[in-house]
C-alpha positions, 0 to 999 in steps of 0.5 A: 889764731883761730877765731871761735864762734861765740856761744849760741843765744839762749833768747827765744824770739817773742812773737808779735802780739795779735791785736784783739780786733783781729781775733775772731771769737768762737761762737758757742754751739747752738742750743738745740731747739726743744720740740714742744710736746704734743697737746694733750687733753684730759680724758673725759672717761667716755670712750666715744668722746675721747676717740672723737676728740682724738680723731678731730685733733688729728684730722683723722677722717677714718677715725671719725668714720669708725664712730659713725652709726646709721639707721635704715629707712626706705629711700625716696624717688626724690629727696625732700628737706627733712624727708627720706634719703634719695634712692641711689641710681638704679635703686627702686623707691622704698628700698631700705638704705642706711643713712645718717643725718647732715645739716647746716641751717637745714638738712636731712638724711644722707646715704652711708656711702657719702659719710666719708666725704661729709666728714672730710668737709666737716673737718675742713677749716676746723679750728678747735674742739670747744666742748663735749657733752652727754645729751640725756633728754632725747624727748626734748631734742628735735633729733630725738636721741640721746648721745655724745655731742662734740662742739667745735669751731670752724671757718665757713668757706673762708668767712665767718667762724661758726660752731659745728656739732657731731652727735654720736647716739648712745647707746648706738642705736640711731644715726650720727648727726653731722652739723655744720652750724648755722650763723652762730659762734661756738659759744652760741652753738653750745648754748643752743644745744643746752637749750634743748634739755639737760646736758652733762658736760664731759669736760671743757676743752678750749685750747 
């Protein structure tokens, strides 16, 4: 008698259970880091003030340079503090030279040719714009002109933090004043400016 094979088993082998500690959890995909929007400031409504603030915050020397205005005066053989600008090499004394004003604790006229270099120095180590004002009483100011005053704070050669000033004459018939500050913090610098006469704030822009 022939032996016959028994029926095939219908039971499927059960795989061994995997211990929980052996399972490596799948990490969720990283959440994209949102890029913070650029800081914006409400416009003051004054084209010169708004352009100056934008250029300062962008550290845009050329943007500030485009806002500069100059006066013409006879150059001097030797520059004196507060006097006429020195004649460039090869230029005869008395020749009209375009100049602007730059100062720290003291200052005077600077040839237009050096404007970009001076503005780059002014922007160096600048921290923030503090406020912007319209000067309305030029007769009370030693610089003798009305205009837009931007007050900012910067660090002086890695040391103290002083207030800095840019004054853009308005109307633009005078010379821009670039002031590097003098032993005063930014609040004191703004108060010093206010002490010369009436100021109209165009917006406090402290960060």
